[in-house]
C-alpha positions as CSV (number, residue, x, y, z in Angstrom):
1,X,28.8,-1.0,-14.4
2,X,26.3,0.9,-16.6
3,X,24.6,-2.4,-17.5
4,X,24.4,-3.2,-13.8
5,X,22.7,0.0,-12.8
6,X,20.7,0.8,-15.9
7,X,18.9,-0.8,-18.8
8,X,17.6,0.4,-22.1
9,X,18.4,4.1,-22.8
10,X,19.8,4.8,-19.3
11,X,16.7,3.8,-17.4
12,X,17.8,3.1,-13.7
13,X,17.4,-0.4,-12.4
14,X,16.1,-0.9,-8.9
15,X,19.7,-1.4,-7.7
16,X,20.5,2.2,-8.8
17,X,17.5,3.6,-7.0
18,X,18.4,1.6,-3.9
19,X,22.0,2.7,-3.9
20,X,20.9,6.3,-4.1
21,X,18.0,6.2,-1.6
22,X,18.9,3.5,1.0
23,X,21.9,5.4,2.5
24,X,19.7,8.5,2.8
25,X,17.0,6.4,4.5
26,X,19.5,4.9,6.9
27,X,20.9,8.3,7.7
28,X,17.4,9.7,8.4
29,X,16.7,6.8,10.7
30,X,19.9,7.4,12.6
31,X,19.4,11.2,12.8
32,X,15.8,10.6,14.1
33,X,17.1,8.0,16.5
34,X,14.7,5.3,15.4
35,X,14.8,2.2,17.5
36,X,17.0,-0.5,15.9
37,X,14.3,-3.2,15.5
38,X,11.9,-0.8,13.8
39,X,14.7,0.5,11.6
40,X,15.5,-3.1,10.6
41,X,11.9,-3.8,9.7
42,X,11.9,-0.6,7.6
43,X,15.1,-1.7,5.9
44,X,13.7,-5.2,5.2
45,X,10.7,-3.7,3.5
46,X,13.0,-2.3,0.7
47,X,14.4,-5.7,-0.2
48,X,11.6,-7.8,-1.8
49,X,11.8,-5.7,-5.1
50,X,15.3,-7.1,-5.6
51,X,13.8,-10.6,-5.8
52,X,10.7,-9.7,-7.8
53,X,12.0,-7.4,-10.5
54,X,14.8,-8.9,-12.6
55,X,16.6,-10.7,-9.8
56,X,20.3,-11.6,-10.5
57,X,20.6,-14.6,-12.8
58,X,23.3,-16.1,-10.6
59,X,20.8,-16.4,-7.7
60,X,19.3,-19.9,-7.9
61,X,15.5,-20.3,-7.6
62,X,15.4,-22.1,-4.3
63,X,17.6,-19.5,-2.6
64,X,15.7,-16.6,-4.1
65,X,12.4,-18.1,-3.0
66,X,13.7,-18.7,0.5
67,X,15.0,-15.2,0.9
68,X,11.9,-13.6,-0.5
69,X,9.5,-15.7,1.6
70,X,11.7,-15.3,4.7
71,X,11.6,-11.5,4.4
72,X,7.9,-11.3,4.0
73,X,7.2,-13.8,6.8
74,X,9.6,-11.9,9.1
75,X,7.7,-8.7,8.4
76,X,4.4,-10.5,9.0
77,X,5.7,-11.8,12.3
78,X,6.9,-8.3,13.3
79,X,3.4,-6.9,12.6
80,X,1.8,-9.8,14.5
81,X,4.0,-8.9,17.5
82,X,2.7,-5.4,17.5
83,X,-0.9,-6.7,17.3
84,X,-0.2,-9.0,20.3
85,X,0.6,-6.0,22.4
86,X,4.1,-4.6,21.8
87,X,3.0,-1.2,20.5
88,X,3.1,2.2,22.2
89,X,-0.2,3.6,23.4
90,X,-1.4,7.0,22.1
91,X,-0.9,10.1,24.1
92,X,-2.2,13.7,24.0
93,X,-2.0,15.1,20.5
94,X,1.0,17.3,19.8
95,X,1.7,19.9,17.1
96,X,3.1,18.6,13.8
97,X,6.6,19.9,12.8
98,X,5.3,21.6,9.6
99,X,8.6,22.8,8.1
100,X,10.0,19.3,8.4
101,X,6.8,17.7,7.1
102,X,6.7,20.0,4.1
103,X,10.4,19.4,3.5
104,X,9.8,15.7,3.4
105,X,6.9,16.1,1.0
106,X,9.1,18.2,-1.3
107,X,11.8,15.6,-1.1
108,X,9.4,12.9,-2.1
109,X,8.6,15.0,-5.2
110,X,12.2,15.6,-6.0
111,X,13.0,11.9,-5.8
112,X,10.0,10.7,-7.9
113,X,9.2,13.3,-10.5
114,X,12.4,13.1,-12.6
115,X,11.8,9.4,-13.2
116,X,9.0,10.4,-15.5
117,X,11.6,11.5,-18.0
118,X,14.4,9.0,-17.0
119,X,12.0,6.1,-17.6
120,X,9.5,6.8,-20.5
121,X,8.3,3.1,-20.3
122,X,5.4,3.8,-18.0
123,X,3.4,0.7,-17.0
124,X,0.0,-0.3,-18.5
125,X,-1.9,0.4,-15.3
126,X,-1.6,4.3,-15.4
127,X,-1.9,4.4,-19.2
128,X,-5.2,2.5,-18.9
129,X,-6.4,4.8,-16.1
130,X,-5.6,8.0,-18.0
131,X,-7.2,6.6,-21.2
132,X,-10.4,5.7,-19.2
133,X,-10.4,9.1,-17.6
134,X,-10.3,10.8,-21.0
135,X,-13.1,8.6,-22.2
136,X,-15.2,9.7,-19.3
137,X,-14.4,13.4,-19.9
138,X,-15.5,12.9,-23.4
139,X,-18.9,11.6,-22.1
140,X,-18.4,7.9,-22.6
141,X,-18.6,5.1,-20.1
142,X,-15.0,3.7,-20.0
143,X,-16.3,0.2,-19.1
144,X,-18.1,0.0,-22.4
145,X,-15.3,1.4,-24.6
146,X,-12.2,-0.3,-26.0
147,X,-9.1,0.4,-24.0
148,X,-5.9,-0.6,-25.8
149,X,-3.8,-0.3,-22.7
150,X,-5.4,-3.3,-20.9
151,X,-5.2,-7.1,-21.2
152,X,-9.0,-7.5,-21.3
153,X,-9.6,-4.8,-23.9
154,X,-11.7,-2.6,-21.6
155,X,-10.9,-0.8,-18.4
156,X,-10.1,-3.3,-15.6
157,X,-10.2,-1.3,-12.4
158,X,-13.1,-0.3,-10.2
159,X,-14.5,3.3,-10.2
160,X,-12.2,4.5,-7.4
161,X,-9.2,4.3,-9.6
162,X,-10.9,6.1,-12.4
163,X,-12.4,8.9,-10.2
164,X,-9.0,9.5,-8.5
165,X,-7.4,10.1,-11.8
166,X,-10.2,12.2,-13.2
167,X,-9.3,15.7,-11.8
168,X,-5.6,15.4,-12.6
169,X,-6.2,14.1,-16.1
170,X,-8.7,16.9,-16.7
171,X,-6.2,19.6,-15.6
172,X,-3.0,18.2,-17.0
173,X,-1.9,18.7,-20.6
174,X,-1.9,15.7,-22.9
175,X,1.9,16.1,-23.0
176,X,4.2,17.7,-20.5
177,X,7.8,18.3,-21.6
178,X,7.6,15.2,-23.7
179,X,5.8,13.0,-21.1
180,X,2.6,11.7,-22.7
181,X,1.0,10.5,-19.5
182,X,1.2,13.5,-17.2
183,X,-2.3,13.1,-15.8
184,X,-1.6,9.6,-14.5
185,X,1.7,10.6,-13.1
186,X,0.3,13.7,-11.3
187,X,-2.4,11.5,-9.7
188,X,0.1,9.2,-8.1
189,X,2.5,11.9,-7.2
190,X,-0.2,13.9,-5.4
191,X,-1.0,10.7,-3.6
192,X,2.6,10.3,-2.5
193,X,2.6,13.8,-1.1
194,X,-0.6,13.1,0.7
195,X,0.8,10.0,2.2
196,X,3.9,11.7,3.5
197,X,1.9,14.5,5.1
198,X,-0.7,12.0,6.5
199,X,2.0,9.9,8.1
200,X,3.5,12.9,9.9
201,X,0.1,14.2,11.0
202,X,-1.0,10.8,12.2
203,X,2.1,10.6,14.4
204,X,1.5,14.0,15.9
205,X,-2.2,13.3,16.5
206,X,-1.2,10.1,18.3
207,X,1.1,12.1,20.6
208,X,4.3,10.9,18.9
209,X,5.3,13.6,16.4
210,X,8.8,12.1,16.0
211,X,7.3,8.7,15.2
212,X,5.2,10.4,12.5
213,X,8.3,12.1,11.1
214,X,10.2,8.7,11.0
215,X,7.3,7.2,9.1
216,X,7.1,10.1,6.7
217,X,10.8,10.1,6.1
218,X,10.8,6.3,5.5
219,X,8.0,6.7,3.0
220,X,9.6,9.6,1.1
221,X,13.0,7.8,1.0
222,X,11.8,4.2,0.4
223,X,13.4,3.0,-2.9
224,X,10.4,0.6,-3.4
225,X,7.9,3.5,-3.2
226,X,10.1,5.7,-5.3
227,X,10.2,3.1,-8.1
228,X,6.5,2.2,-7.9
229,X,5.4,5.8,-8.0
230,X,8.0,7.3,-10.3
231,X,8.4,4.5,-12.8
232,X,5.6,2.0,-12.5
233,X,3.0,4.7,-11.4
234,X,0.9,2.0,-9.8
235,X,-2.6,2.6,-8.6
236,X,-1.8,0.2,-5.7
237,X,-0.2,3.3,-4.0
238,X,-3.7,4.9,-3.9
239,X,-5.0,1.7,-2.2
240,X,-2.3,2.0,0.4
241,X,-3.1,5.6,1.0
242,X,-6.8,4.9,1.5
243,X,-5.9,2.0,3.9
244,X,-3.6,4.3,5.8
245,X,-6.5,6.8,6.2
246,X,-8.9,4.0,7.3
247,X,-6.4,2.8,9.9
248,X,-5.9,6.3,11.4
249,X,-9.6,7.0,11.4
250,X,-10.4,3.8,13.2
251,X,-7.7,4.5,15.8
252,X,-9.3,7.9,16.4
253,X,-12.7,6.3,17.0
254,X,-14.2,7.5,13.7
255,X,-15.6,4.2,12.6
256,X,-17.8,5.4,9.8
257,X,-15.0,7.4,8.2
258,X,-12.7,4.3,8.5
259,X,-15.3,2.2,6.8
260,X,-15.7,4.7,3.9
261,X,-12.0,4.9,3.3
262,X,-11.7,1.1,3.4
263,X,-14.4,1.0,0.8
264,X,-12.6,3.5,-1.3
265,X,-9.5,1.2,-1.1
266,X,-11.6,-1.7,-2.4
267,X,-12.9,0.6,-5.2
268,X,-9.3,1.4,-6.2
269,X,-8.4,-2.3,-6.4
270,X,-10.4,-5.3,-5.3
271,X,-7.5,-6.8,-3.3
272,X,-8.4,-4.5,-0.5
273,X,-11.5,-6.6,0.2
274,X,-9.5,-8.2,3.0
275,X,-10.2,-5.1,5.0
276,X,-13.9,-6.0,5.2
277,X,-13.4,-9.0,7.6
278,X,-10.9,-6.8,9.6
279,X,-13.7,-4.2,10.1
280,X,-16.3,-6.9,10.8
281,X,-14.1,-8.3,13.5
282,X,-12.8,-5.1,14.9
283,X,-15.8,-2.7,14.6
284,X,-18.8,-4.8,13.9
285,X,-21.2,-5.6,11.0
286,X,-22.3,-2.0,10.4
287,X,-18.8,-0.9,9.6
288,X,-18.2,-3.9,7.3
289,X,-21.5,-3.3,5.5
290,X,-20.7,0.4,5.0
291,X,-17.3,-0.4,3.6
292,X,-18.8,-3.0,1.2
293,X,-21.4,-0.5,0.1
294,X,-18.9,2.2,-0.9
295,X,-17.5,0.4,-4.0
296,X,-21.0,-0.7,-5.0
297,X,-22.3,2.9,-4.9
298,X,-19.3,4.3,-6.7
299,X,-19.6,1.6,-9.5
300,X,-23.4,1.8,-9.7
301,X,-23.7,4.8,-12.1
302,X,-21.5,3.0,-14.6
303,X,-23.6,-0.1,-14.4
304,X,-26.7,1.9,-15.3
305,X,-25.1,4.0,-18.1
306,X,-26.0,4.0,-21.0
307,X,-28.4,1.1,-20.1
308,X,-28.4,-1.3,-17.2
309,X,-25.8,-4.1,-17.5
310,X,-22.7,-5.7,-16.0
311,X,-20.4,-3.2,-17.7
312,X,-16.8,-3.9,-16.9
313,X,-17.4,-6.5,-14.2
314,X,-15.9,-9.3,-16.3
315,X,-12.9,-7.1,-17.0
316,X,-12.4,-6.2,-13.4
317,X,-12.5,-9.9,-12.4
318,X,-10.3,-11.0,-15.3
319,X,-7.0,-11.0,-13.3
320,X,-8.4,-13.6,-10.9
321,X,-8.6,-16.2,-13.6
322,X,-5.7,-15.1,-15.8
323,X,-3.3,-17.7,-17.0
324,X,0.2,-16.6,-16.3
325,X,3.3,-18.0,-18.0
326,X,5.5,-20.3,-15.8
327,X,8.3,-17.8,-15.7
328,X,6.0,-15.3,-14.0
329,X,4.6,-17.8,-11.6
330,X,8.0,-18.5,-10.2
331,X,7.7,-15.1,-8.6
332,X,5.3,-16.5,-6.0
333,X,5.2,-18.1,-2.6
334,X,3.4,-20.9,-4.3
335,X,6.3,-21.6,-6.8
336,X,7.3,-24.9,-5.1
337,X,3.7,-26.0,-5.4
338,X,3.6,-25.1,-9.1
339,X,6.7,-27.2,-9.6
340,X,5.0,-30.2,-8.1
341,X,1.5,-30.0,-9.5
342,X,2.0,-27.8,-12.6
343,X,0.5,-24.5,-13.7
344,X,-2.7,-25.7,-15.4
345,X,-6.0,-23.8,-15.1
346,X,-7.3,-26.0,-12.3
347,X,-4.1,-25.6,-10.3
348,X,-4.1,-21.9,-10.6
349,X,-7.8,-21.7,-9.7
350,X,-7.2,-23.8,-6.6
351,X,-4.1,-21.8,-5.5
352,X,-5.9,-18.5,-6.2
353,X,-8.9,-19.6,-4.1
354,X,-6.7,-20.8,-1.3
355,X,-4.7,-17.6,-1.3
356,X,-7.8,-15.5,-1.3
357,X,-9.2,-17.5,1.6
358,X,-5.9,-17.1,3.6
359,X,-6.0,-13.3,2.9
360,X,-9.6,-13.0,4.2
361,X,-8.7,-15.1,7.2
362,X,-5.7,-12.8,7.8
363,X,-7.9,-9.8,7.8
364,X,-10.3,-11.4,10.3
365,X,-7.4,-12.4,12.6
366,X,-6.0,-8.9,12.6
367,X,-9.4,-7.5,13.3
368,X,-9.9,-9.9,16.2
369,X,-6.6,-9.0,17.7
370,X,-7.5,-5.3,17.3
371,X,-10.8,-5.9,19.0
372,X,-9.1,-7.6,21.9
373,X,-6.9,-4.5,22.5
374,X,-7.8,-1.8,24.9
375,X,-10.4,0.5,23.4
376,X,-9.7,2.6,21.5
377,X,-6.7,0.7,20.2
378,X,-3.5,2.7,19.7
379,X,-2.6,4.1,16.3
380,X,0.4,1.9,16.1
381,X,-1.6,-1.2,16.7
382,X,-4.4,-0.2,14.4
383,X,-1.8,0.5,11.6
384,X,-0.3,-2.9,12.3
385,X,-3.7,-4.6,11.8
386,X,-4.3,-2.9,8.5
387,X,-0.8,-3.6,7.3
388,X,-0.9,-7.2,8.3
389,X,-4.3,-7.7,6.5
390,X,-2.8,-6.3,3.3
391,X,0.6,-8.1,3.6
392,X,-1.0,-11.6,3.9
393,X,-2.7,-11.5,0.4
394,X,0.5,-10.2,-1.1
395,X,2.4,-13.1,0.5
396,X,-0.1,-15.7,-0.7
397,X,-1.1,-14.2,-4.1
398,X,-1.0,-16.8,-6.8
399,X,1.5,-14.5,-8.5
400,X,3.5,-11.8,-6.7
401,X,4.2,-8.6,-8.5
402,X,6.4,-5.7,-7.3
403,X,3.4,-3.3,-7.1
404,X,1.6,-5.6,-4.7
405,X,4.0,-4.4,-2.0
406,X,2.3,-1.0,-2.1
407,X,-0.8,-2.4,-0.4
408,X,0.7,-2.7,3.0
409,X,3.6,-0.3,3.1
410,X,1.9,3.0,4.1
411,X,0.2,1.6,7.3
412,X,3.3,-0.5,7.9
413,X,5.6,2.5,7.9
414,X,3.2,4.3,10.3
415,X,3.4,1.4,12.7
416,X,7.2,1.2,12.3
417,X,7.6,4.9,12.8
418,X,5.5,5.0,16.0
419,X,7.1,1.9,17.4
420,X,10.5,3.2,16.4
421,X,10.2,6.5,18.1
422,X,13.0,7.1,20.7
423,X,12.5,5.2,24.0
424,X,12.3,8.3,26.2
425,X,9.1,9.3,24.3
426,X,7.6,5.9,25.1
427,X,8.7,6.2,28.6
428,X,6.7,9.4,29.1
429,X,3.6,7.7,27.8
430,X,4.2,4.8,30.1
431,X,4.6,7.0,33.1
432,X,1.4,8.9,32.2
433,X,-0.5,5.6,31.8
434,X,0.6,4.5,35.3
435,X,-0.3,7.8,36.9
436,X,-3.8,7.9,35.4
437,X,-4.4,4.3,36.3
438,X,-3.5,5.0,39.9
439,X,-6.4,7.5,40.2
440,X,-9.0,5.1,38.7
441,X,-9.0,5.3,34.9
442,X,-6.8,4.5,32.0
443,X,-5.1,6.7,29.4
444,X,-6.9,5.0,26.5
445,X,-10.3,5.6,28.0
């Protein structure tokens, strides 16, 4: 049993985290009276990690591929349904339930922080980011310095990742109770607290405080997010947080802020570039150009220091052309294609290009659906658009990794929470909409 639940020196497997967190998540959804379909969608979002991180050896490849792909497609179809119109409209803002919100934020810390000591094998992503932050604090351009924690030899993420880590690395000790990467862990942990609070506040601002609490509780208790924040410490979570902020800002009509936050997401990790066609389709070229300008402006000082050059650009782009071993490539939607055509450089380049094209097209489609919605679009529908745009590149990535799920989960849980709020709340909104339409204007005007 110990080998089933742990590996190495007592490090918990995902199964152990899921067994501990999933019943709490289910209980929270029951207590909050979440609607069954939304609760099912939230539950499905916890399952892909089982199939991407050391799946059971007895599960044959075809079955594992079918289950994983089926789950992700089902989530995509669920989000598409919300974009086509099945999402509650916003209502008048209501107060947030602060004691409950702060309790959920504290719960998120309690569930994640101990993993820093239960699992000392922190991933290379946060190690590289903390190393780069310390180089910058020492007055050196991290993209011109060797970074032993990366595949390319120098820092591989855009400036947003570095700048997010900088204040926490500056304040944290080099070692905290035996944990050597406290700055990186505190960065992601602070982001997790911010995500829980933001979800609850977004629901209250949309007139559905219980929906916000459902979303916040699902985020705090999601075993996938607990693992990726407490063990992997992935900067992908920061991308998801920025995308969540961009979705909420756009729903509130703050287009410039939404574009800036979408640009921050791109500057955390380039995969968020799929948000640019979404903004182009939903808000117009100015919003897309502003979003595109943000990562450029954040990176520019490092391209000019100590002398003008393409410092770090090749390292940032290195994952796009990386040759992965065949065993890793089996964790991909494209695995049947690889079995047919092989995993040579040309095949990987073709699949990667096709996957990127599909991702950009998915962002454009989501933006068009959002543009076709009543203006301003509801928070639930806007969150669905951002989540869909980030789910598609995860689904069609030339290789799928567990941390790629973090791209879409924050806006996904906001959408699920708002859609899953009890029906009587949605009924009040529906009656208010009818009443206002009867005197000549609509609630969303």
